[in-house]
SEZAZA-861453 format. One record per residue (C-alpha): z, y, x; residue number from 1. Coordinates in steps of 0.25 Angstrom, whole numbers, plus 5000, padded with zeros to 4 digits. Example, Ala and Ser with C-alpha at 12.3 -4.5 7.8 and 13.67 -1.06 7.14 Angstrom:
PT     Z     Y     X  resi
PT  5031  4982  5049     1
PT  5029  4996  5055     2
//
This chain:
PT     Z     Y     X  resi
PT  5573  4822  5641     1
PT  5589  4827  5638     2
PT  5597  4826  5650     3
PT  5608  4817  5647     4
PT  5617  4821  5660     5
PT  5624  4836  5658     6
PT  5627  4847  5669     7
PT  5640  4852  5670     8
PT  5637  4867  5678     9
PT  5648  4875  5685    10
PT  5644  4889  5681    11
PT  5649  4901  5691    12
PT  5646  4915  5697    13
PT  5630  4908  5699    14
PT  5632  4905  5683    15
PT  5642  4915  5677    16
PT  5631  4923  5668    17
PT  5624  4921  5655    18
PT  5610  4920  5661    19
PT  5612  4908  5672    20
PT  5621  4901  5663    21
PT  5611  4899  5651    22
PT  5600  4894  5662    23
PT  5610  4884  5666    24
PT  5615  4879  5652    25
PT  5597  4879  5650    26
PT  5597  4871  5661    27
PT  5607  4860  5658    28
PT  5620  4863  5658    29
PT  5630  4856  5649    30
PT  5642  4859  5653    31
PT  5648  4871  5661    32
PT  5658  4870  5671    33
PT  5668  4882  5673    34
PT  5675  4878  5687    35
PT  5689  4884  5687    36
PT  5691  4884  5700    37
PT  5685  4896  5702    38
PT  5685  4910  5693    39
PT  5696  4915  5682    40
PT  5701  4911  5668    41
PT  5691  4925  5663    42
PT  5680  4918  5672    43
PT  5678  4906  5665    44
PT  5680  4910  5652    45
PT  5671  4920  5652    46
PT  5661  4909  5660    47
PT  5664  4901  5646    48
PT  5660  4911  5639    49
PT  5648  4913  5646    50
PT  5646  4899  5645    51
PT  5646  4897  5630    52
PT  5637  4910  5628    53
PT  5625  4905  5638    54
PT  5627  4891  5630    55
PT  5625  4899  5617    56
PT  5613  4906  5622    57
PT  5608  4894  5625    58
PT  5609  4887  5612    59
PT  5618  4874  5617    60
PT  5633  4872  5619    61
PT  5638  4869  5635    62
PT  5652  4864  5638    63
PT  5662  4869  5647    64
PT  5669  4863  5657    65
PT  5682  4871  5663    66
PT  5684  4864  5678    67
PT  5699  4866  5682    68
PT  5703  4869  5695    69
PT  5712  4859  5698    70
PT  5720  4858  5710    71
PT  5713  4864  5720    72
PT  5720  4860  5735    73
PT  5714  4870  5743    74
PT  5716  4878  5756    75
PT  5721  4892  5755    76
PT  5715  4905  5761    77
PT  5711  4907  5777    78
PT  5712  4921  5784    79
PT  5699  4922  5786    80
PT  5693  4914  5774    81
PT  5690  4901  5783    82
PT  5693  4894  5794    83
PT  5684  4883  5802    84
PT  5692  4870  5806    85
PT  5688  4862  5818    86
PT  5689  4847  5817    87
PT  5700  4841  5825    88
PT  5710  4855  5823    89
PT  5725  4856  5817    90
PT  5725  4864  5802    91
PT  5736  4866  5792    92
PT  5737  4867  5778    93
PT  5748  4875  5776    94
PT  5755  4878  5763    95
PT  5761  4890  5768    96
PT  5750  4896  5773    97
PT  5746  4909  5767    98
PT  5731  4911  5775    99
PT  5725  4901  5783   100
PT  5718  4901  5796   101
PT  5713  4893  5806   102
PT  5724  4885  5807   103
PT  5730  4884  5793   104
PT  5728  4888  5779   105
PT  5735  4887  5768   106
PT  5737  4878  5754   107
PT  5734  4883  5739   108
PT  5740  4868  5735   109
PT  5752  4871  5743   110
PT  5758  4857  5739   111
PT  5747  4849  5747   112
PT  5756  4847  5760   113
PT  5765  4837  5752   114
PT  5752  4828  5749   115
PT  5749  4826  5761   116
PT  5752  4818  5774   117
PT  5747  4816  5788   118
PT  5733  4808  5789   119
PT  5729  4814  5777   120
PT  5715  4818  5777   121
PT  5712  4833  5768   122
PT  5699  4837  5765   123
PT  5696  4853  5763   124
PT  5682  4860  5758   125
PT  5676  4846  5750   126
PT  5680  4839  5764   127
PT  5671  4847  5772   128
PT  5686  4848  5781   129
PT  5695  4836  5783   130
PT  5710  4839  5788   131
PT  5718  4827  5793   132
PT  5733  4830  5790   133
PT  5742  4828  5802   134
PT  5755  4831  5796   135
PT  5762  4839  5786   136
PT  5772  4849  5789   137
PT  5778  4857  5776   138
PT  5767  4865  5769   139
PT  5758  4863  5781   140
PT  5747  4852  5784   141
PT  5745  4850  5797   142
PT  5731  4844  5799   143
PT  5719  4841  5809   144
PT  5704  4845  5804   145
PT  5696  4833  5805   146
PT  5683  4841  5799   147
PT  5684  4855  5801   148
PT  5674  4864  5794   149
PT  5674  4879  5788   150
PT  5688  4879  5779   151
PT  5689  4892  5770   152
PT  5700  4898  5760   153
PT  5702  4889  5748   154
PT  5695  4875  5752   155
PT  5701  4861  5744   156
PT  5708  4853  5751   157
PT  5707  4837  5748   158
PT  5716  4826  5754   159
PT  5708  4814  5756   160
PT  5710  4803  5746   161
PT  5717  4813  5738   162
PT  5731  4811  5734   163
PT  5736  4827  5732   164
PT  5747  4828  5721   165
PT  5739  4842  5716   166
PT  5740  4842  5700   167
PT  5726  4842  5693   168
PT  5730  4854  5684   169
PT  5735  4867  5692   170
PT  5742  4877  5683   171
PT  5728  4883  5686   172
PT  5720  4873  5679   173
PT  5730  4874  5667   174
PT  5726  4888  5664   175
PT  5712  4885  5668   176
PT  5714  4876  5656   177
PT  5719  4887  5647   178
PT  5707  4895  5651   179
PT  5698  4884  5648   180
PT  5701  4882  5635   181
PT  5701  4896  5631   182
PT  5687  4894  5631   183
PT  5687  4879  5627   184
PT  5681  4872  5638   185
PT  5675  4860  5635   186
PT  5678  4852  5646   187
PT  5691  4852  5656   188
PT  5689  4846  5670   189
PT  5701  4843  5678   190
PT  5700  4844  5692   191
PT  5708  4834  5701   192
PT  5716  4825  5692   193
PT  5723  4812  5697   194
PT  5725  4805  5684   195
PT  5724  4805  5668   196
PT  5738  4814  5667   197
PT  5730  4824  5674   198
PT  5718  4824  5662   199
PT  5728  4823  5651   200
PT  5737  4835  5657   201
PT  5723  4843  5658   202
PT  5719  4837  5645   203
PT  5732  4842  5637   204
PT  5732  4856  5643   205
PT  5717  4858  5638   206
PT  5721  4854  5626   207
PT  5733  4862  5624   208
PT  5725  4876  5629   209
PT  5713  4871  5621   210
PT  5721  4868  5608   211
PT  5721  4884  5604   212
PT  5705  4883  5603   213
PT  5705  4870  5597   214
PT  5700  4863  5610   215
PT  5698  4852  5618   216
PT  5692  4851  5631   217
PT  5686  4838  5636   218
PT  5692  4834  5650   219
PT  5686  4833  5663   220
PT  5692  4825  5675   221
PT  5687  4829  5687   222
PT  5688  4818  5698   223
PT  5690  4824  5710   224
PT  5704  4815  5715   225
PT  5705  4803  5724   226
PT  5717  4799  5713   227
PT  5707  4801  5699   228
PT  5699  4789  5706   229
PT  5708  4778  5704   230
PT  5713  4786  5691   231
PT  5698  4788  5687   232
PT  5700  4781  5672   233
PT  5714  4788  5666   234
PT  5707  4799  5670   235
PT  5695  4796  5663   236
PT  5704  4792  5651   237
PT  5711  4806  5651   238
PT  5699  4813  5652   239
PT  5686  4815  5645   240
PT  5677  4815  5658   241
PT  5676  4817  5673   242
PT  5670  4823  5684   243
PT  5666  4816  5696   244
PT  5671  4828  5704   245
PT  5665  4823  5718   246
PT  5668  4836  5726   247
PT  5683  4833  5729   248
PT  5683  4819  5725   249
PT  5673  4817  5737   250
PT  5685  4825  5747   251
PT  5694  4815  5742   252
PT  5688  4801  5741   253
PT  5676  4803  5752   254
PT  5661  4808  5748   255
PT  5658  4792  5749   256
PT  5667  4789  5735   257
PT  5661  4798  5727   258
PT  5647  4793  5724   259
PT  5653  4778  5719   260
PT  5666  4786  5711   261
PT  5655  4795  5705   262
PT  5649  4783  5697   263
PT  5661  4776  5696   264
PT  5668  4789  5689   265
PT  5655  4791  5678   266
PT  5655  4776  5674   267
PT  5669  4776  5672   268
PT  5668  4790  5664   269
PT  5658  4785  5656   270
PT  5665  4771  5653   271
PT  5676  4777  5647   272
PT  5668  4788  5639   273
PT  5671  4799  5647   274
PT  5664  4811  5655   275
PT  5657  4811  5669   276
PT  5654  4823  5676   277
PT  5647  4823  5691   278
PT  5651  4834  5698   279
PT  5650  4841  5712   280
PT  5641  4844  5722   281
PT  5628  4841  5713   282
PT  5618  4851  5716   283
PT  5627  4857  5728   284
PT  5615  4862  5736   285
PT  5608  4872  5723   286
PT  5620  4880  5725   287
PT  5612  4888  5734   288
PT  5597  4878  5734   289
PT  5587  4879  5721   290
PT  5586  4864  5723   291
PT  5595  4852  5724   292
PT  5596  4841  5735   293
PT  5592  4829  5731   294
PT  5605  4823  5736   295
PT  5611  4831  5724   296
PT  5598  4828  5714   297
PT  5603  4813  5717   298
PT  5617  4817  5714   299
PT  5614  4822  5702   300
PT  5606  4809  5697   301
PT  5614  4800  5702   302
PT  5626  4805  5695   303
PT  5618  4805  5680   304
PT  5614  4789  5683   305
PT  5628  4786  5685   306
PT  5631  4792  5672   307
PT  5638  4805  5673   308
PT  5637  4815  5661   309
PT  5635  4828  5668   310
PT  5633  4833  5683   311
PT  5639  4846  5687   312
PT  5637  4858  5693   313
PT  5648  4867  5701   314
PT  5643  4877  5713   315
PT  5631  4876  5708   316
PT  5629  4883  5698   317
PT  5642  4889  5699   318
PT  5638  4896  5713   319
PT  5624  4892  5716   320
PT  5613  4899  5717   321
PT  5605  4891  5707   322
PT  5614  4886  5696   323
PT  5603  4886  5685   324
PT  5593  4878  5695   325
PT  5606  4868  5698   326
PT  5605  4866  5682   327
PT  5592  4864  5680   328
PT  5590  4853  5692   329
PT  5604  4846  5688   330
PT  5597  4844  5675   331
PT  5585  4838  5681   332
PT  5592  4829  5689   333
PT  5600  4823  5678   334
PT  5587  4823  5669   335
PT  5578  4813  5681   336
PT  5593  4807  5682   337
PT  5593  4801  5668   338
PT  5579  4796  5667   339
PT  5582  4786  5676   340
PT  5594  4782  5668   341
PT  5594  4766  5664   342
PT  5598  4765  5651   343
PT  5605  4753  5647   344
PT  5616  4753  5636   345
PT  5615  4738  5632   346
PT  5622  4735  5645   347
PT  5630  4749  5642   348
PT  5636  4743  5631   349
PT  5639  4728  5634   350
PT  5655  4731  5636   351
PT  5657  4742  5628   352
PT  5668  4738  5617   353
PT  5673  4751  5608   354
PT  5686  4753  5597   355
PT  5681  4765  5591   356
PT  5670  4767  5580   357
PT  5665  4780  5584   358
PT  5663  4776  5601   359
PT  5656  4761  5593   360
PT  5647  4773  5586   361
PT  5643  4779  5599   362
PT  5640  4765  5606   363
PT  5632  4760  5593   364
PT  5624  4772  5594   365
PT  5620  4772  5607   366
PT  5616  4756  5605   367
PT  5608  4759  5593   368
PT  5602  4773  5601   369
PT  5597  4765  5614   370
PT  5592  4753  5605   371
PT  5584  4761  5594   372
PT  5580  4771  5604   373
PT  5584  4782  5595   374
PT  5581  4796  5600   375
PT  5593  4802  5599   376
PT  5608  4798  5596   377
PT  5617  4808  5587   378
PT  5631  4810  5587   379
PT  5637  4816  5576   380
PT  5651  4819  5583   381
PT  5663  4830  5583   382
PT  5671  4826  5596   383
PT  5658  4822  5604   384
PT  5663  4806  5605   385
PT  5653  4800  5601   386
PT  5644  4808  5610   387
PT  5653  4804  5622   388
PT  5652  4788  5621   389
PT  5637  4789  5619   390
PT  5635  4797  5631   391
PT  5642  4787  5640   392
PT  5632  4777  5640   393
PT  5616  4781  5644   394
PT  5608  4780  5635   395
PT  5593  4788  5635   396
PT  5596  4792  5621   397
PT  5601  4808  5618   398
PT  5614  4809  5611   399
PT  5618  4821  5603   400
PT  5631  4825  5600   401
PT  5630  4834  5587   402
PT  5643  4841  5584   403
PT  5650  4850  5575   404
PT  5660  4854  5586   405
PT  5655  4864  5597   406
PT  5665  4860  5606   407
PT  5659  4845  5604   408
PT  5647  4849  5608   409
PT  5649  4857  5621   410
PT  5658  4845  5626   411
PT  5647  4835  5623   412
PT  5637  4843  5632   413
PT  5642  4834  5643   414
PT  5640  4822  5637   415
PT  5630  4814  5644   416
PT  5617  4814  5636   417
PT  5624  4820  5624   418
PT  5617  4834  5618   419
PT  5628  4840  5610   420
PT  5624  4848  5596   421
PT  5633  4857  5587   422
PT  5629  4851  5574   423
PT  5637  4854  5561   424
PT  5642  4841  5553   425
PT  5646  4841  5538   426
PT  5651  4829  5530   427
PT  5639  4825  5525   428
PT  5631  4813  5533   429
PT  5617  4815  5530   430
PT  5618  4832  5531   431
PT  5624  4829  5546   432
PT  5615  4818  5549   433
PT  5603  4828  5546   434
PT  5609  4840  5551   435
PT  5610  4832  5567   436
PT  5595  4826  5564   437
PT  5590  4840  5561   438
PT  5600  4847  5574   439
PT  5591  4837  5582   440
PT  5578  4838  5579   441
PT  5579  4855  5580   442
PT  5585  4852  5593   443
PT  5573  4842  5597   444
PT  5580  4832  5601   445
PT  5573  4822  5592   446
PT  5562  4824  5582   447
PT  5558  4815  5569   448
PT  5557  4800  5569   449
PT  5569  4800  5580   450
PT  5579  4790  5578   451
PT  5594  4794  5581   452
PT  5607  4789  5580   453
PT  5618  4795  5576   454
PT  5633  4795  5575   455
PT  5644  4801  5567   456
PT  5656  4801  5561   457
PT  5661  4798  5546   458
PT  5664  4806  5536   459
PT  5655  4818  5541   460
PT  5662  4829  5546   461
PT  5674  4825  5549   462
PT  5680  4822  5562   463
PT  5681  4807  5569   464
PT  5675  4795  5574   465
PT  5659  4793  5573   466
PT  5657  4781  5565   467
PT  5643  4782  5560   468
PT  5631  4780  5567   469
PT  5615  4780  5561   470
PT  5601  4779  5566   471
PT  5594  4790  5561   472
PT  5578  4794  5561   473
PT  5577  4809  5563   474
PT  5569  4815  5551   475
PT  5576  4805  5541   476
PT  5585  4818  5536   477
//
């Protein structure tokens, strides 16, 4: 059974050797995430080269996602590396403090005092420590510890309910975009966007940086701020997809609000013909354990049933003890969850309207394939758009994107229920259709006598919209 839900895996010290990465790809990784919050520019360039080498060794293409750090608002460093904060104690966040102690600590985001007022609630270290602001004096934020605990160097700070003014793109992010485009990252994930403008700016910077390589990445907006929720549709319109980044989002809006938001965001993304990735702590216990908890298995399965394009690992594969086992487990959970999906394509199509010929062909292919119960849907595509539209609707028939573009092959690796293959295309329609048949036979995904639905654009060999559909029987060429 082909797995429809894709796996995005973060690599780091635990997975940055050729053998481990190769085994991860063979286990089911479709997209490899480079976390630009850690490592130097050269580290990421070297890892990108390693990813391409490992993928070639596996005989397939995987996409690379460059994930920008964004405006991480953190405490500074402590004299002894950490302190213990007690409930009811006073504690100061001081932008002018060079080295922290049990009474105060510095800030890497010096403008934080301007954003706060008395009674604001600050959540540190992913919400494990809670401070209530008493007053702000100059560059010093005086607080009372509501929930204490151990606070160590460079832990993150969120304001409950959001509202911090830090821009989505820092100077570091702008340099990192240049680095990512130097190795033609297929996806660029933007951290903490608040509105469409943040995504438009990031796309412009990426397109400029990629111009020398004739490369334009697809843009993923990481939904992490409370302010992004009311602006979700405009952010979707300005992006190619979203990441449900449940860590920082949960800190800002509260843990209880996140499951419903996850379902809403995935539904909105699919309705807008955009991609959705579900992330954060999906297999967290596998950082140290060879098997996940049952709650984690249910979490991954529910994301699959929500219709997410991909589920993502973070520390599990970047620094954990069991990176390969994590991918294997996640892949098996996805497959099991997909067996129980309820496919009702007719209901899904009741209120669809479209103005483009290529979009209507994509939907026509789905409808035909569903009712004829064909064995595969094949999109001969230059950009991947037809395959994307097809993948927005649940159907238990595999979709194959055959493209002459290696960049499109990599990008479509993230699309739910789409398996991409590189295939040269000529101006001769019959020649191309025979080549498609032969490729699918060689890959073992169809056999003689199977029926497939094929879409393409005419005239053949030219970039343009899909405008043709054919029902084929394998073996007729």
